[in-house]
C-alpha positions as CSV (number, residue, x, y, z in Angstrom):
1,M,26.0,25.4,-9.3
2,T,27.4,23.0,-11.0
3,E,26.6,21.6,-14.6
4,L,25.1,18.3,-13.5
5,S,23.0,20.5,-10.9
6,T,21.3,22.6,-14.0
7,L,20.8,20.0,-15.8
8,Y,18.7,18.9,-13.1
9,E,16.7,21.7,-13.1
10,T,16.3,21.6,-17.1
11,D,16.5,18.6,-18.3
12,Y,15.6,16.0,-15.5
13,S,15.8,12.5,-17.8
14,A,19.1,13.4,-18.8
15,W,20.1,14.5,-15.6
16,T,19.4,11.0,-14.6
17,L,21.2,9.3,-17.3
18,Q,24.7,11.2,-16.6
19,T,24.5,10.7,-12.6
20,A,23.5,6.5,-13.7
21,E,26.6,6.7,-16.2
22,L,29.0,8.9,-13.4
23,I,28.0,6.2,-11.1
24,R,29.2,3.9,-12.9
25,A,32.4,5.0,-13.9
26,G,33.2,5.4,-9.8
27,R,33.2,9.5,-10.4
28,F,32.0,9.8,-7.8
29,T,33.3,13.6,-7.2
30,E,31.3,14.6,-9.8
31,L,27.9,13.6,-8.7
32,D,25.1,16.6,-7.9
33,I,24.7,15.0,-4.5
34,E,22.5,17.5,-3.3
35,H,19.6,16.8,-6.1
36,L,20.3,12.5,-5.9
37,L,19.9,12.8,-2.0
38,T,16.9,14.7,-3.0
39,E,15.7,12.3,-5.5
40,L,16.6,9.2,-3.4
41,S,14.0,10.5,-0.5
42,D,11.6,11.0,-2.2
43,M,12.1,7.2,-4.1
44,S,11.4,5.9,-0.5
45,K,9.1,8.1,0.7
46,S,6.8,7.2,-2.9
47,E,7.4,3.9,-1.9
48,R,6.1,3.8,1.9
49,D,3.0,6.0,0.4
50,E,2.0,3.1,-2.1
51,L,2.3,0.8,0.5
52,A,0.5,2.8,3.1
53,S,-2.2,3.5,0.1
54,R,-2.8,-0.2,-0.4
55,L,-2.7,-1.4,3.1
56,L,-5.6,1.0,3.7
57,I,-7.3,0.1,0.8
58,L,-7.2,-3.7,2.0
59,I,-7.5,-3.2,5.3
60,A,-10.7,-0.8,4.6
61,H,-12.3,-4.0,2.9
62,L,-11.3,-6.6,5.4
63,L,-13.1,-4.6,7.7
64,K,-16.3,-4.1,5.8
65,W,-16.2,-8.0,5.1
66,E,-16.1,-9.3,8.7
67,Y,-18.7,-6.7,10.5
68,Q,-21.3,-5.9,7.5
69,Y,-20.5,-8.7,4.7
70,Q,-23.4,-10.8,6.7
71,T,-25.4,-8.5,7.5
72,L,-26.0,-7.2,4.1
73,A,-26.0,-11.2,2.6
74,E,-28.8,-11.8,5.4
75,R,-30.9,-8.2,3.9
76,W,-30.1,-8.8,-0.1
77,R,-29.8,-12.2,-1.0
78,D,-28.5,-10.9,-4.2
79,F,-25.6,-9.1,-2.5
80,D,-22.5,-12.0,-3.2
81,G,-19.5,-9.3,-1.7
82,R,-18.1,-9.2,-5.4
83,S,-16.6,-6.0,-5.7
84,W,-15.3,-6.1,-2.4
85,Q,-13.7,-8.9,-3.0
86,R,-12.2,-8.2,-6.4
87,T,-10.4,-5.1,-4.5
88,I,-9.3,-7.1,-1.6
89,I,-7.2,-9.5,-4.4
90,E,-6.1,-6.5,-6.5
91,Q,-4.9,-4.7,-2.9
92,R,-3.2,-7.8,-2.2
93,K,-1.7,-8.9,-5.4
94,R,-0.4,-5.2,-5.4
95,L,0.9,-5.2,-2.3
96,A,3.1,-8.6,-2.6
97,L,4.3,-7.0,-5.9
98,R,5.3,-4.0,-3.8
99,L,7.4,-6.0,-1.5
100,R,8.7,-8.2,-3.9
101,K,10.2,-5.3,-6.0
102,S,11.1,-3.1,-2.7
103,P,11.8,-5.5,-0.2
104,G,13.5,-3.3,2.3
105,L,9.8,-2.0,3.0
106,K,9.1,-5.4,5.1
107,A,11.0,-3.7,7.8
108,V,8.9,-1.3,8.0
109,V,5.3,-2.5,7.2
110,N,4.1,-3.3,10.6
111,E,4.6,0.3,11.8
112,V,2.8,1.7,8.6
113,I,0.1,-1.2,9.5
114,A,-0.2,0.6,12.9
115,E,-0.2,4.1,11.0
116,V,-3.1,3.5,8.4
117,Y,-5.5,1.4,10.5
118,P,-7.2,4.4,12.4
119,D,-7.8,5.6,8.5
120,A,-8.8,2.7,7.3
121,V,-11.5,2.3,10.7
122,D,-12.4,5.8,9.7
123,L,-13.5,4.8,5.8
124,A,-15.2,1.4,7.2
125,Q,-17.1,3.5,9.1
126,K,-18.1,5.7,6.9
127,E,-19.0,3.3,3.8
128,T,-20.8,1.4,5.9
129,R,-22.6,3.6,8.6
130,L,-21.2,1.2,11.6
131,P,-20.9,2.9,14.9
132,I,-17.2,3.4,15.1
133,T,-17.1,1.3,18.0
134,T,-17.8,-2.0,15.9
135,F,-14.5,-1.7,15.0
136,P,-11.2,-3.0,17.1
137,Q,-9.0,-0.1,18.3
138,N,-6.2,-2.0,16.6
139,C,-5.7,-3.9,13.7
140,L,-6.1,-7.6,14.3
141,Y,-5.0,-8.4,11.1
142,N,-1.4,-9.6,10.6
143,L,0.6,-9.0,7.1
144,T,0.4,-12.6,6.2
145,Q,-3.5,-12.3,7.0
146,L,-3.3,-9.4,5.0
147,L,-1.6,-11.4,1.8
148,D,-3.1,-14.8,2.1
149,D,-5.9,-14.8,-1.2
150,D,-7.8,-17.5,1.1
151,F,-8.0,-15.6,4.3
152,Y,-11.6,-13.9,4.5
153,P,-12.6,-12.6,8.3
154,N,-15.3,-14.5,9.8
155,C,-16.1,-16.8,6.2
156,E,-16.7,-20.3,7.0
157,E,-17.5,-20.9,3.4
158,E,-15.1,-21.6,0.3
159,I,-14.6,-17.8,-1.1
160,R,-14.3,-18.6,-5.3
161,Y,-12.8,-16.7,-7.7
162,D,-15.3,-16.6,-10.3
């Protein structure tokens, strides 16, 4: 076990600083390659997991908006969907930020949408109690719509941000 490898086990912060210094200096033979690969792999998984989490919540709320909002608005005149709207706005902002900070995620975003869609349907179904067959089998929203501040499915009136 090298000194740098031991440092990884005992002082992660010092390990990252030392690793960065070695890379800047071009001293690649001194790097703790095993732990460096582990960290890089974990960073990639973490970013993809955040993307998936944000997409799941956003898609579930858009499904609720599309398939339940009008019925709620008719039954409960006071329900205006603001809490759903706030969640949709927040998830869109966080998704856009994540994609700006990690542009490489754009290459997998459609794959991630397809992966999380069944879970988004499950969440929307559990929260709305609508039959599972209410929701399409495949996600009908594309990335442009998901990130579009003005896109609310089946919404004929303008959405106001109070």
